[in-house]
N, C-alpha and C positions, 0 to 999 in steps of 0.2 A: 427861079421856078417855084411856084407854091407848094410848100410840103403836104403831103397827104393828111387829111385831118384823122387824128388818133382816136378820136372819139367812138367811131364806129368799131374799133378793136375793143374798146373799153366795153361796149354793149355785148360784143360777142362773148368777151371773158366773163362778164357778169351773168349772162344767160346760161352760160355752161355750168357756173359755180351754182347759180340759184336753183337749176335743175336738179342738183345733187343735194343741196342743203335744205331742201324741203322733205327729204325723206321720212322725216317723222309724221308727216301729214299725209304723204301720198303713198306710202308703203306699209308701215306698221299695221294699220287697220286690216290689211289684207290677210294677216295672220291671226286675226281675231277668232275666228271659227276654229282654227288648230288650239288656240288658248283655251278655248271653252272646252275641247274635248280634253286636253291633256289635265287641266286644273280643275274642271268642273264648274267654272264660273258662268253666271247668267248674263243676259244681255246687259242689264243695266250696271252689272259688276265690271263687264270686261271693258266697257266703254267710259267708265268712271275716269281712270287716270288721265285719258285723252281729253275729257272734257275739263277736268282741273288744270290740265295742260295750258288752256287758254286764259284761265284766271291767272296762272303764272307769268304768262306772258304779258297780261294786262298790268301788273304789277312791275315788270322788268322794262317795259318798253319806255315809260318816261325817264327811267334812270339811265337806260342806255341813250335815250335822245338826249339828256342832258351830258352825258359822258361824251358824245360826238361833237359837242361844242368845245372840247377840251382835248379831244384824242383823235388820231388820224382814222379815218373810216377804214382803211386798210389793215390796221392794226387790230381794231376792233373786231374785223370781219375774221381775221386769223385765229385769233382766241375763240372765237365762237365756232369756227369749223374744227379745231381741234375737241371741244368739247361734245359736239354733235358726232364726232366719229367713235370717240370712246363710248358714247350713249348707245350708239347702234351696236357695238361690239357687246356692250354689257346686256342688251336686250337679248342677244342670242344664248346667252349665258344664265339668265335669270332663273329662279328656283323658287319665288315667292311673291305674293301680291303686294307685299310691301316694297320688294325691289322693283316691281313694275311702276308703282307710284314714284318712286325715287328717279328712275330713269326718266320718266316723263317730266318730272320737275325740273331736273339736270337738263335735259333736252330744251326745255323752254328756255333756259338761260342761252344756250349755245344758238338757237334758232333767232332768237332777238338780236344777238350781237351780229350774225353772219348774213341775215336774211333781208327782209324788206327795207328796214331803217338805214343801214349802212350803204346799201345800194343806191337808194333813192337820193341819198345825199350825194354821192358820187355822180350820178346822173344829172342832178340838178347843177352841178359845177360845170359838168361837160356840155350840156344842151340848154337853150332857151328858146329858139324859135321851132326847133324840131323835137321838143321834149316829150311831146304826145306820143309821136311814131317811136322814139326811143325808149320810152317806158313800156308801149306796148310789147316792141320785140323783148325787152328784158323780162316782163311778166310771162311770155310765152315758157320762159325756163321751168315754170313750175308745172306747165301742161306737158312739157317734154320729159320732166320726171315722171309724170303721172302715166306716161305711156311706157316709158323704159322700166322702171322699177317694179311695177305690178306684173309686167311680163316676165322679168327676172324672178320674181317670187313664185309666179304660176308655174314656170318651167321648173324651177330647183325644188320646190316644196315637195311635189309627187316623188321625185327620184330620192331626195337625200334627207327630206324632214324640214320643218319650218327653222329649225336652229341654224342648219348649214345654209339655208338659203337667206336667212338674215345676215350670216358673215360674209356672204357673196355680195348681197347689196352694201354692206359697209365698206368693203374693199373698192368696188366700183364708184360709190359715192365719195371715198378719199381721194381718188385719183382725180374725180370730176371737179372736186372741190378746191384741190390745193395747186394743181397745175395753172389753173387761169390766174392764181394771185401773182405769179411771175410777171405777168403782162398789164396788171391793173395799176392805174396811176389815179391818185387821188382827185388832181386838177389838171387843168390844160396847162398851167403855168409851169408845171413839172416837165412838160414836151416843149415848151416855149411857143404855146399856142393859145388860142381863146376860144370860148365856146361857140359850137356850131361851125368850127373851122374858120371863123373871121380872120381877114388878114392882120397881121401886126406891122404897124408901122414904126418907124424909128421913135416917133413920139408918144408911143402907146405903151403905158406900163400896165401889163397883164393884171397885176395884183389890186389895180384901182378899177378894174373891169366890174360892171354891176353884179357879176355873178360872185365876185370876191370882195365886194365893198359891204362892210358891216352896216353902212348907212343906207343901204339899198331899200330898208323897210324901216318904217317908225312903229312898227307892231310892239305894243306893250302887252305882254301875257295877261297882265291883270285885267285888261279890256275884253279879252276873249269871252269870258263868262258872263258878258254883260249884253252880248249880241245873240238875238234869236237865230241867226244864220249859222253861227257856229254849233248850237245846239241841235238843230235840223240836221248839220253834216254829221254830227256823232250819233244821232239816233238812226240815220240811213245807215250809216257803215255798219253799225252794231246789228240791223237788221239783214243786211247783205250776209255777213259773217254767221249770223244766226241760221239763215238758210243754206248757206253754201257749206259750212262746215258740219252742220247738222246732218245733211245729206251725205256727204263724202265720208265722214266717218262711221256712218250707218249702212253706206250703200252695199257693202259685201253682204252683211248681214240681212238687209232687206232684200236683196236679190236671191239670197239662200232661201228664204221663205217661200219663194215661188219658183222654186227647183232648179235655180241657175247654178251650174258648176263654176269652179274656182276660174278656169279658162274662160268661160262665157263672162263672167263678173270682170275680169281683165279685159278682155275685149270691149265692153261697154265702157269701161273706164278710159280706154286707149282711144275710142270714137269721141267720148267726151272731152278728152284732152286734145283731140285734132280739131274739134270745133272751137275748143279754147283758144287755141292759136289763132283761128280766124278772128274770133273776137278781140283778142287782145290788140292784134295789130291794125284790124280794121278800126275798131273804136278809138284806138291811140291816134291812127292817121286823121280820122274825122274831126277829133277835138283840135287839131292843129288848123282845121278850116272852118269850123262851124262852132257855135255857141254849145259849151260843155254841158250846159244844163239841159239842153234839148237832147244831147246823145247819152246823157245819164237816165233820162226818161225812157229811150228806146231801149236801152240795155236792162232797164227794170221789167219791161213789157217781156222781154225773152225769158227773163228770170221767172215771170209768171206762168208762161206757157210750158217752161221744163218742169214746174212742180205738177201742173195739171196732168202732164204726159206721165210722171212717175205714178201718180195716183191711178193712173188707167192701167197700169201694169196688172193690176188685181182682176181686170177684166179680159186683157189679152196681153201676154208677155212681150209682143213685138214693140208695145208703146216704150218700152225701156230704151230702145235705140231712138225713138224720136226724144225723149228725154235727154238723151246724150247730146242730141243736136241743138236742142233748144236751150237748155241749162248751160251747155258749153259755151255757147255763143253769149247767152245774157249775163252769167254770172262772171265769164271771165272781162266782159265789156263793163260791167258795173264796177268790178274790183279795180279795173284800169282807171276808170273815170274818178273814182274817189281819190286815188293818189294824185292825179293830175288837178283835181279841183283844189285839193289842199296845196299843191304846189303853185298854182296861179293865185290863189287868194293869200297865202301867208310866205311872202318872199322874205329873203334876208337871213340874218343870223338866226332869228328865232325860229326858222322853219323845222330845224332839226327837234326842237322841244314840242313845237305843234304836231309834227308828224309822230311823236313819241306819244302824245295825249291821244290823237285820233287812234293809233294802232292799240292802244289800251283799250279804247271802247270796241274795236275790231274785235278783240279777244275775249271782251266779257261777252258780247253777242255769239261768239263760237262755242264758248263755254254752255251758255244757255241752250243752244241749239242741240249740241252733241248730248248734253245730260238729259234734257227734257225728251228726246226721241228715245234715248235708251230707256227711260223711266217708264214712259207711256207705253213701249213694246213689252217690257216686263208685267206691267200692270194688267193691259188689256189682252196681251198674247198675240197681238198684230200692231201693225204700223199705221192703221187706217185713222186714228185720233191725231196721231203725230204728223201725218201727212196734211190733215185739215189745218193743224196750227200753223205749219210751215206756209201754207197757201195763205193764210189770214195775215202771217207776217210780211209777206210778199206785196200782198195788196196795201197793207199800211206802209210799206217803204215806197211804192209808187205815189200815195197821197203826200206824203212828206216831201218827195222828189218835185211834185208840182209846187208844193208849198215854198222850196228853196229856190226854184226857178222864178218865182213872183217875187220874193224877197231880194234876190240878186238883181232882178230888173229895176225895182223900186230903188235900191242903193245907186245903181248905175244912173239913173234918171237925176237921182239928187246930186250925186258928184258932176254931171254935167252941167247942172245949173249952178 
């Protein structure tokens, strides 16, 4: 009797842990208004550590990517989870701006180790044919975290203060991070299986399967920077993170400007995350069935409509809910498609290093988005110009995605001839 494929257990456990390890991006910004009141910090100052956080990740991502070629992803994840848990507890006890910066710096190391990089390596080991669906389900973890933890913060903060709320988040995140580790396996080989649950015959050596074969790709890292497709991919992913994290790290502050309470802001974040779940799973599934470049374009259009909706909150606050729907689907879909495009284009042993480089540009874009939005809000006294910049970047990402599709079609035509 064929044993049940263990890969879906892996996805479930990675989903749970990812929902908790993203606490630094989906929960801490909800405390920013409280920090401003207690310490007297302005908008630009309170978001500055969060913006530099992405620069730190940009530095650490290639390092962790290289480390993953020499160390088990599970070991790297474990170390990162320990660091992240300690940082959340330290956040609850901080007393100065220097400590605030140090916490985000250390957090960046932890999340780089236990977040997307390590998990995508494990997923790529376990899945090939259904990698899109598997990745989409996994990425839903960050959306689930964005539903759970802001609600915890919104419930605990009015009752006990932001410090106790942060401790509560740390405890919950710790449980959700470490328990799944007991069930995660790095490769199907450890369970005597092959990717996607393919049958193992007597003559099959799992370690020689394509997923484990270092000869699976002839990619030379030096050739990466001579191809325009790679540069387009880097700029597109940086644009997505510029928009995505520029909004997410400033969302509570933006909504506060228009009179939204902490509970209303948490509800909008939760609605955003619910539609992020739809976007990640549906776009992941569609990427297994259709051309990934076309699906990437579709996601980018959703992103543009999301930014437009958020801009219209200044006219009618109900547009905040339309933002949550459009941006949730668009951003999550774009985020999933970038990971899948990289996994499809750059297979083999060097995939880990390439993913590290791509994630580095992700983080640079995230830094620019968070920092610029906070700066413009402080300078202008409102977010209007910041939203115009976001819209321009989204439209630019759409243009680059069209160019990427065209170049990939040309490459495919050349390969066929």
